[in-house]
C-alpha positions as CSV (number, residue, x, y, z in Angstrom):
1,M,-57.7,-12.3,-6.6
2,P,-55.2,-14.9,-7.8
3,K,-54.3,-17.7,-5.4
4,A,-51.0,-17.2,-3.6
5,A,-48.5,-20.0,-4.3
6,N,-47.5,-22.1,-1.4
7,R,-44.7,-24.6,-1.0
8,S,-46.8,-27.5,-2.3
9,D,-47.3,-25.6,-5.6
10,W,-43.6,-25.9,-6.4
11,K,-41.9,-29.0,-7.8
12,D,-38.2,-29.1,-8.5
13,G,-38.0,-25.3,-8.5
14,F,-41.0,-24.9,-10.9
15,L,-44.5,-23.6,-10.2
16,F,-47.3,-26.0,-10.8
17,L,-50.7,-24.6,-9.8
18,G,-52.6,-24.4,-13.1
19,N,-53.8,-28.0,-13.1
20,E,-53.3,-27.8,-16.8
21,L,-49.9,-28.4,-18.5
22,V,-50.2,-25.3,-20.7
23,L,-50.9,-23.1,-17.7
24,D,-48.0,-24.7,-15.8
25,F,-45.8,-24.1,-18.8
26,V,-46.9,-20.4,-18.9
27,N,-46.0,-20.2,-15.2
28,T,-42.3,-20.8,-16.1
29,R,-42.2,-17.0,-16.2
30,P,-44.3,-16.0,-13.2
31,V,-44.7,-12.5,-12.0
32,Q,-43.7,-12.2,-8.3
33,D,-43.6,-8.9,-6.5
34,G,-44.4,-7.1,-9.7
35,K,-41.4,-8.5,-11.6
36,A,-41.3,-11.3,-14.2
37,M,-39.0,-14.2,-13.2
38,E,-37.6,-16.2,-16.0
39,M,-37.3,-19.9,-15.1
40,L,-36.3,-21.3,-18.5
41,T,-32.9,-19.7,-18.4
42,D,-31.2,-22.3,-20.6
43,F,-31.7,-25.6,-22.2
44,G,-30.9,-27.5,-19.0
45,A,-33.7,-25.6,-17.3
46,V,-36.1,-26.5,-20.1
47,L,-35.2,-30.2,-19.7
48,Q,-35.6,-29.9,-15.9
49,W,-39.1,-28.4,-16.4
50,F,-40.0,-31.3,-18.7
51,Q,-38.9,-33.7,-15.9
52,A,-40.8,-31.8,-13.2
53,A,-43.9,-32.0,-15.4
54,D,-43.4,-35.8,-15.7
55,L,-42.8,-35.6,-19.4
56,L,-39.3,-36.8,-19.3
57,N,-37.5,-39.1,-16.8
58,S,-34.1,-38.5,-15.4
59,E,-32.3,-40.8,-17.9
60,Q,-33.9,-38.9,-20.8
61,V,-33.0,-35.6,-19.3
62,A,-29.4,-36.8,-18.9
63,R,-29.2,-38.1,-22.5
64,L,-30.7,-35.0,-24.1
65,G,-28.4,-32.8,-21.9
66,R,-25.3,-34.7,-23.0
67,Q,-26.5,-34.7,-26.6
68,W,-27.5,-31.0,-27.0
69,E,-26.4,-28.9,-24.0
70,G,-24.3,-25.9,-25.1
71,T,-25.1,-26.2,-28.8
72,T,-26.7,-23.6,-31.1
73,E,-29.6,-26.0,-31.6
74,A,-30.2,-26.2,-27.8
75,Q,-30.3,-22.4,-27.6
76,K,-32.7,-22.3,-30.6
77,A,-34.9,-24.9,-28.9
78,T,-35.0,-22.9,-25.7
79,E,-35.9,-19.7,-27.5
80,V,-38.6,-21.6,-29.5
81,M,-40.1,-22.8,-26.2
82,K,-40.0,-19.3,-24.7
83,D,-41.7,-17.8,-27.8
84,L,-44.4,-20.5,-27.7
85,R,-44.9,-19.8,-24.0
86,E,-45.4,-16.1,-24.6
87,R,-47.8,-16.6,-27.5
88,W,-49.8,-18.9,-25.2
89,R,-49.7,-16.3,-22.4
90,E,-51.0,-13.6,-24.8
91,E,-53.9,-15.8,-25.9
92,I,-54.8,-16.8,-22.3
93,L,-54.8,-13.1,-21.2
94,A,-56.9,-12.1,-24.2
95,W,-59.3,-15.0,-23.5
96,E,-59.6,-13.9,-19.9
97,G,-60.6,-10.5,-21.3
98,G,-63.4,-12.0,-23.4
99,R,-61.7,-12.6,-26.8
100,A,-61.9,-16.1,-28.4
101,I,-58.6,-17.9,-28.7
102,R,-57.4,-17.7,-32.3
103,S,-57.7,-20.8,-34.4
104,Q,-54.0,-20.5,-35.3
105,T,-53.1,-20.8,-31.7
106,L,-55.4,-23.8,-31.2
107,D,-53.9,-25.5,-34.3
108,E,-50.4,-24.8,-33.0
109,T,-51.3,-26.2,-29.6
110,K,-52.7,-29.3,-31.2
111,R,-49.5,-29.8,-33.2
112,V,-47.4,-29.5,-30.1
113,N,-49.7,-31.9,-28.2
114,E,-49.4,-34.4,-31.1
115,D,-45.6,-34.1,-31.2
116,A,-45.1,-34.0,-27.4
117,P,-44.0,-37.1,-25.5
118,D,-46.6,-39.2,-23.9
119,A,-45.1,-40.0,-20.6
120,Y,-47.7,-42.7,-19.8
121,E,-47.5,-44.8,-23.0
122,T,-43.9,-44.6,-24.1
123,H,-40.7,-42.8,-23.5
124,Q,-39.4,-43.6,-27.0
125,K,-40.8,-40.3,-28.3
126,S,-39.5,-38.2,-25.5
127,S,-37.1,-36.2,-27.5
128,C,-39.3,-35.6,-30.5
129,V,-40.1,-32.0,-29.7
130,F,-36.4,-31.1,-29.2
131,D,-35.3,-33.2,-32.2
132,Q,-37.7,-31.4,-34.5
133,A,-36.7,-28.0,-33.1
134,M,-33.1,-28.8,-33.7
135,V,-33.3,-30.0,-37.3
């Protein structure tokens, strides 16, 4: 039986109980009381999740919000993030059912990890995922 979430599993309105960033990202659409709850409702919510996950700081969130909020590109980036999340969800559920994770998904995850900001080394690359999605 899955662990019930408690208050300490929530950070800035997002659920963090997977102890793995990919699982925490998948949890941005948790199922509660039998209903899926979308937490990445818009680009601002995506930025807030990145901040809650310690991938962006508040200044970076503010800058990216000013630069992209309300644009077609921001909507596109939000949809790209949701699509990626759902592909990862499908893979995780299939893996739990005994199927190996497809190499295409592993390659895609590796690409995302390589492009993702490294919050511990530099904040200079913080917008690279968004910048690439918006080109």
